[in-house]
VOGU-3710 file (C-alpha; in Angstrom, 3 decimals, decimal comma):
1> mhegtineaa> -51,160/51,205/22,435  -51,653/47,614/21,332  -52,665/46,042/18,046  -54,160/42,633/17,549  -55,871/40,281/15,161  -59,558/40,161/14,345  -60,327/38,279/17,555  -57,597/39,075/20,091  -54,828/41,430/21,104  -52,003/41,036/23,571
11> vyprliveaa> -52,297/43,661/26,291  -49,454/44,371/28,676  -50,491/46,213/31,841  -46,896/47,348/32,350  -46,993/49,360/29,102  -50,229/51,022/30,158  -48,737/51,905/33,541  -45,621/53,301/31,833  -47,744/55,447/29,496  -49,861/56,740/32,388
21> lrhkavsvil> -46,712/57,721/34,291  -45,125/59,303/31,222  -48,204/61,484/30,740  -48,490/62,231/34,469  -52,042/60,860/34,505  -54,144/60,899/37,641  -56,709/58,623/36,006  -57,224/56,722/32,762  -60,009/55,582/30,480  -59,266/52,333/28,687
31> ahnhpgggmq> -60,831/51,616/25,303  -60,733/49,034/22,562  -62,904/47,946/19,686  -64,738/44,778/18,770  -64,717/44,923/14,964  -67,096/41,955/14,745  -69,876/44,081/16,232  -70,510/42,265/19,528  -70,073/44,688/22,377  -70,157/42,332/25,374
41> pskadievtl> -66,770/41,979/27,084  -65,106/38,588/26,965  -63,784/36,864/30,070  -60,293/37,930/28,929  -61,474/41,566/28,574  -62,745/41,537/32,152  -59,643/39,833/33,560  -57,143/42,158/31,883  -59,178/45,207/32,887  -59,008/44,182/36,533
51> kikealkais> -55,246/43,515/36,260  -54,683/46,941/34,725  -56,909/48,605/37,326  -54,961/46,985/40,181  -51,586/47,883/38,644  -52,662/51,513/38,286  -54,203/51,600/41,753  -50,854/50,524/43,233  -49,367/53,799/41,983  -52,413/55,950/42,840
61> igtvdhviaa> -53,803/56,240/39,309  -57,546/55,708/38,964  -59,371/53,809/36,250  -62,438/55,802/35,226  -63,841/53,389/32,634  -63,100/50,787/30,014  -65,152/51,297/26,869  -65,632/48,721/24,124  -66,618/50,278/20,796  -68,655/48,045/18,497
71> gdkyysfaen> -69,861/49,805/15,370  -72,168/52,602/16,485  -72,689/51,049/19,947  -70,515/50,839/23,026  -70,189/48,939/26,289  -69,030/50,764/29,426  -67,490/48,766/32,259  -68,318/51,632/34,644  -71,978/51,775/33,600  -72,224/48,007/34,061
81> nll> -70,521/48,016/37,498  -67,488/46,025/36,351  -64,926/48,478/37,760
//
């Protein structure tokens, strides 16, 4: 849904909410990549995830997970109790 540079991307929770509504979603899984290979979420990753989760919650759409892909590894917000 969003494209960025090598080290950041603008993410607009409103667009994610609109897409979830358009597809009649009852829940979502967020995902993005870290092309540099580090899979730990940044402070900005955590903050935007919580903003998106709250925006979706307000319209009764659940957030199942946010996965960061980094090469052949991944980081799951759900598995690390960040949701």
